[in-house]
N, C-alpha and C positions, 0 to 999 in steps of 0.2 A: 539693407534690410532694416537698419535702425530708423530709416525715414519712410518706411512702408505706409505710414498713415497718410502721406500725401496722395499716393495712388488710390488707396482704399476710399478715402474721403471724396476724391474727385469722381471716382466711379459711382459711389453711392449717391452723390449729389446729382450727377448727370442723369442717372437712370432712376432717381428717386427711390433708392433701396433703403429701407429702414435697417438700423443696426442689427435687429434680431433676425434679419433675413440674410445676413452675411456670414460666410464661413471662412475663417482664417486658419491656414495650416502653418504651424511653427514648431521649431525644435524645443525640446523640453529636457532640461538638465536633470530634473528630479525623477525621471523615469529611465529605466535601462534601455539600451539599444534594442530595437525590435518590438517595442510596445507602442501601440497607438491607442489614444483615447479621445472621445468626444466630450466636450464640456460647453456649457453656455454661461456667459458672464464671468465675473471674477476680476481680480486685479491683474496687474502686469507681472507681479512676482519678480521684479528686477529685470525682466526681459525688455530691452530697449525698443524693439520693434513693436511689441504690444503696447508699451508706454506711448509710443508715437501714434499708433492707431487710435487708442482711447482718447488721447488729447485732440487729434484731428477730427474725431467724430463728436467733438463737443462734450468730452468726458462721459460719453455713452459707452458702457462696457457690456452691453447685452448681446453682442455678437457671439456666434458659435465659434468654437476653436477645435481644430484637429491637432491634438498634441502628439508629436512624434518624438519618442524617447531617444535621447542620444547619450545618456549617462552623464556622470559628473567626473571631472578629473581628480577630485579629492581635496583640492585646496582652492579657495577663492581666487588667489593670485594667478592660478593657471587657467581660469575660465575663458578669458578672452582668446588666448592662443588655441585652446582646445576647440572652442566653438568655430573659430575662423579657419582652423587647420583642416587637413585632410584626415578623415577617419581611417583607421586600419581596415584592411579588406574584410575581415570577419564581421566587423561592426557595420560596414557599408552593406554587406549582404543581408544582415538582420534588418537594417533600416529599409532597404529595398523591399524586403518581404513584408514589412509592416505597411509600407505605402501601397503595395499590391493588395493587401488585405483590406486596407481602408478604401481603396477604389471599388472593392466589391460591395460596399454599403452605400455607394453613391445613389443607386436607385431609390433606396429608402429616404435618403436625405432630400432628393429632388421632389419626392411626393410629400415631404413634410413629416414622415414617420421617424422622428428623431429617437423615440423610445426604442423602436426596433433596431435602428442603426446602432445605437449605443449598446444594446444587448448583444448584437452580433459582433461588433468590434471589440467590446470588452471581454468577450469569451475567448479571444485570441490568446495563444500562449507564445511567449517570447522565444 
């Protein structure tokens, strides 16, 4: 995942997809498990996969993001093991539910109605 920019840039280049037409789904430490949000642009926030995507797209960060909350382990030294480890069953169920809810807004995303997709997705309760 830390080198996901290679695949994203290759796909975007081959199909001539501009960054603002790309949707990247990624884990988000700063949101609790079960919460999903859409966002366009922004920095990488320390996320190595996003850092690589931004770099490989020529420092273009205008792509859309589907942020999937996973929660934070509490201390920075625990982040790597937390992100790479297996989540407890209750958290996996919340994450699965948020992914299912996010899939429900795909029709709006595909028609370019990002505002409606965000409204629907952001109304979700964890």
